[in-house]
LUMTOR-451508 format. One record per residue: residue number from 1; z, x, y of N, C-alpha, C in turn. Coordinates in Angstrom, 3 decimals, m for minus. Each point is the difference from the previous one (the first is absolute). Layout:
// residues N
(site NUM; (Z; X; Y); (Z; X; Y); (Z; X; Y))
...
//
This chain:
// residues 77
(site 1; (m16.904; m52.205; 24.401); (0.389; m1.228; 0.660); (0.777; m0.945; m0.885))
(site 2; (0.042; m1.159; 0.269); (0.860; m1.055; m0.650); (m0.672; m0.468; m1.147))
(site 3; (0.433; 0.111; m1.237); (m0.461; m0.357; m1.508); (0.633; m1.280; m0.113))
(site 4; (m0.943; m1.311; m0.021); (0.593; m1.352; m0.332); (0.369; 0.064; m1.506))
(site 5; (m0.620; 0.882; m0.938); (0.401; m0.033; m1.270); (1.567; 0.377; m0.260))
(site 6; (0.661; 0.542; 0.723); (1.407; 0.141; m0.169); (0.949; m1.533; 0.098))
(site 7; (m0.654; m0.748; 0.793); (0.841; m1.229; m0.018); (m0.351; m0.977; m1.104))
(site 8; (m1.009; 0.230; m0.785); (m0.372; m0.880; m0.984); (1.225; 0.075; m1.318))
(site 9; (0.376; 0.790; m0.453); (1.047; m0.156; m0.849); (1.342; m0.572; 0.363))
(site 10; (0.525; 0.115; 0.977); (1.208; m0.573; 0.658); (m0.308; m1.432; 0.223))
(site 11; (m1.358; m0.325; 0.550); (m0.213; m1.368; m0.011); (m0.172; m0.666; m1.160))
(site 12; (m0.495; 0.550; m1.081); (0.011; m0.588; m1.273); (1.411; m0.259; m0.674))
(site 13; (0.800; 0.924; 0.292); (1.136; m0.090; m0.646); (0.707; m1.049; 0.914))
(site 14; (m0.152; m0.163; 1.181); (0.604; m0.964; 0.883); (m0.389; m1.351; m0.537))
(site 15; (m1.334; m0.216; m0.250); (m0.620; m1.137; m0.544); (0.487; m0.552; m1.308))
(site 16; (0.202; 1.145; m0.667); (0.519; m0.547; m1.578); (1.437; m0.372; 0.046))
(site 17; (0.695; 0.941; 0.637); (1.431; m0.159; m0.233); (0.940; m0.757; 1.162))
(site 18; (m0.180; 0.284; 1.171); (0.687; m0.330; 1.077); (m0.366; m1.243; 0.528))
(site 19; (m1.278; m0.404; 0.274); (m0.700; m1.395; 0.197); (0.376; m0.992; m0.830))
(site 20; (m0.149; m0.054; m1.086); (0.575; m1.057; m0.660); (1.453; m0.168; m0.118))
(site 21; (0.716; 0.788; m0.039); (1.649; m0.139; 0.066); (0.206; m0.475; 1.126))
(site 22; (m0.791; 0.417; 1.308); (0.491; m0.465; 1.205); (m0.419; m1.571; 0.058))
(site 23; (m1.105; m0.553; m0.692); (m0.380; m1.187; 0.303); (0.918; m0.822; m0.828))
(site 24; (0.603; 0.407; m1.271); (0.756; m0.676; m0.725); (1.546; m0.324; 0.624))
(site 25; (0.240; 0.920; 0.570); (1.360; 0.083; 0.731); (m0.031; m0.811; 1.143))
(site 26; (m1.244; m0.063; 0.698); (m0.057; m0.928; 1.143); (m0.166; m1.409; m0.216))
(site 27; (m0.828; m0.369; m0.982); (m0.015; m1.249; m0.423); (1.288; m0.779; m0.603))
(site 28; (0.554; 1.028; m0.775); (1.315; m0.453; m0.549); (0.993; m0.380; 1.028))
(site 29; (0.047; 0.939; 1.156); (1.034; m0.486; 1.076); (m0.594; m1.115; 0.700))
(site 30; (m1.300; m0.210; 0.237); (m0.359; m1.220; 0.645); (0.413; m1.381; m0.804))
(site 31; (m0.100; 0.359; m1.321); (0.340; m1.216; m1.020); (1.748; m0.249; 0.087))
(site 32; (0.751; 1.029; 0.221); (1.326; m0.460; 0.029); (0.304; m0.281; 1.345))
(site 33; (m0.599; 0.085; 1.137); (0.336; m0.583; 1.370); (m0.576; m1.224; m0.078))
(site 34; (m0.966; m0.535; m0.493); (m0.662; m1.380; m0.060); (0.715; m0.974; m0.725))
(site 35; (1.050; 0.465; m1.046); (0.785; m0.709; m0.699); (1.199; m0.575; 0.591))
(site 36; (0.194; 0.702; 1.017); (1.324; m0.589; 0.720); (1.300; 0.816; m0.537))
(site 37; (1.113; m0.465; 0.267); (1.252; 0.550; m0.320); (0.379; m0.573; m1.108))
(site 38; (0.763; 1.005; m0.662); (0.526; m0.272; m1.401); (1.139; m1.029; m0.055))
(site 39; (0.512; m0.160; m0.787); (1.337; m0.919; m0.074); (1.173; 0.795; 0.439))
(site 40; (m0.001; 1.398; m0.234); (1.205; 0.738; 0.491); (m0.236; 0.360; 1.417))
(site 41; (m1.227; 0.188; 0.363); (m0.296; 0.175; 1.582); (0.391; m1.173; 0.854))
(site 42; (m0.523; m1.222; m0.761); (0.395; m1.421; 0.876); (1.408; m0.299; m0.012))
(site 43; (0.740; 0.319; m0.968); (1.561; m0.352; m0.076); (0.677; 1.061; 1.163))
(site 44; (m0.590; 1.246; m0.020); (0.505; 1.097; 1.129); (m0.165; m0.599; 1.229))
(site 45; (m1.466; m0.380; 0.388); (m0.164; m0.632; 1.105); (0.703; m1.223; 0.406))
(site 46; (0.350; m0.816; m0.908); (1.008; m1.147; 0.312); (1.286; 0.506; 0.426))
(site 47; (0.774; 0.956; m0.858); (1.304; 0.429; 0.301); (0.032; 0.945; 1.223))
(site 48; (m1.106; 0.657; 0.720); (m0.187; 0.621; 1.119); (m0.030; m1.024; 1.052))
(site 49; (m0.637; m1.263; m0.060); (m0.090; m0.932; 1.041); (1.399; m0.656; 0.015))
(site 50; (0.907; m0.168; m1.196); (1.151; m0.489; 0.253); (0.935; 0.842; 0.618))
(site 51; (m0.021; 1.252; m0.275); (0.971; 0.950; 0.724); (m0.549; 0.108; 1.624))
(site 52; (m1.169; m0.115; 0.335); (m0.499; m0.121; 1.418); (0.731; m0.910; 0.575))
(site 53; (m0.169; m1.320; m0.568); (0.696; m1.081; 0.484); (1.352; 0.052; 0.084))
(site 54; (0.697; 0.483; m0.607); (1.608; 0.510; 0.046); (0.098; 0.644; 1.185))
(site 55; (m0.792; 0.952; 0.126); (0.263; 1.157; 1.016); (m0.327; m0.605; 1.269))
(site 56; (m0.811; m0.858; m0.048); (m0.384; m0.792; 1.572); (1.075; m0.921; 0.131))
(site 57; (0.633; m0.449; m0.740); (1.087; m0.917; 0.186); (1.268; 0.806; 0.316))
(site 58; (0.084; 1.146; m0.397); (1.216; 0.763; 0.114); (m0.379; 0.610; 1.674))
(site 59; (m1.000; 0.247; 0.256); (m0.414; 0.453; 1.378); (0.442; m1.032; 1.033))
(site 60; (m0.534; m1.287; m0.155); (0.203; m1.076; 0.769); (1.473; m0.261; 0.276))
(site 61; (0.855; 0.226; m1.079); (1.557; m0.266; m0.157); (0.594; 1.241; 1.065))
(site 62; (m0.790; 1.102; m0.083); (0.814; 1.278; 0.562); (m0.365; m0.256; 1.465))
(site 63; (m1.335; m0.486; 0.363); (m0.337; m0.046; 1.444); (0.841; m1.176; 0.481))
(site 64; (0.328; m1.074; m0.621); (0.748; m1.235; 0.474); (1.445; 0.615; 0.409))
(site 65; (0.586; 0.772; m1.012); (1.311; 0.587; 0.262); (0.003; 0.981; 1.188))
(site 66; (m1.128; 0.755; 0.024); (0.011; 0.980; 1.292); (m0.149; m0.868; 1.218))
(site 67; (m0.710; m1.006; 0.004); (m0.322; m0.971; 1.227); (1.444; m0.339; 0.270))
(site 68; (0.992; m0.397; m0.979); (1.287; m0.809; 0.585); (0.879; 0.903; 0.373))
(site 69; (0.044; 1.529; m0.651); (0.976; 0.957; 0.469); (m0.521; 0.803; 1.089))
(site 70; (m1.204; 0.200; 0.103); (m0.612; 0.864; 1.101); (m1.295; m0.606; 0.572))
(site 71; (m0.001; m0.940; 0.743); (m1.303; m0.825; 0.421); (m1.196; 0.884; 0.558))
(site 72; (0.460; 1.344; 0.568); (m0.839; 0.977; 0.536); (m0.556; 1.019; m0.874))
(site 73; (0.078; m0.264; m1.187); (m0.236; 1.225; m0.840); (m1.594; 0.288; m0.123))
(site 74; (m0.690; m0.971; 0.110); (m1.546; m0.060; m0.056); (m0.432; 0.903; 1.104))
(site 75; (0.675; m0.189; 1.014); (m0.512; 0.734; 1.321); (0.172; 1.610; m0.036))
(site 76; (1.179; 0.261; m0.931); (0.285; 1.523; m0.220); (m1.021; 0.541; m1.085))
(site 77; (m0.816; m0.802; m0.559); (m0.566; 0.881; m0.894); (m1.191; 0.233; 0.654))
//
């Protein structure tokens, strides 16, 4: 039948090597997430927000031009 002693060695190796490393990496990543954004990430976020605002302004301008040139363009889409 099934011999449970076969699982003892892999379990011991798992508990000695894998489990502690897993816990260390897990809590290290939790600590990094809780610290928030780094200075570089914050700067990137601000740049992306500015680019998004510029794109929104461009879309509004294009829509206004299309409304003047072809008032029915929204119905075609």
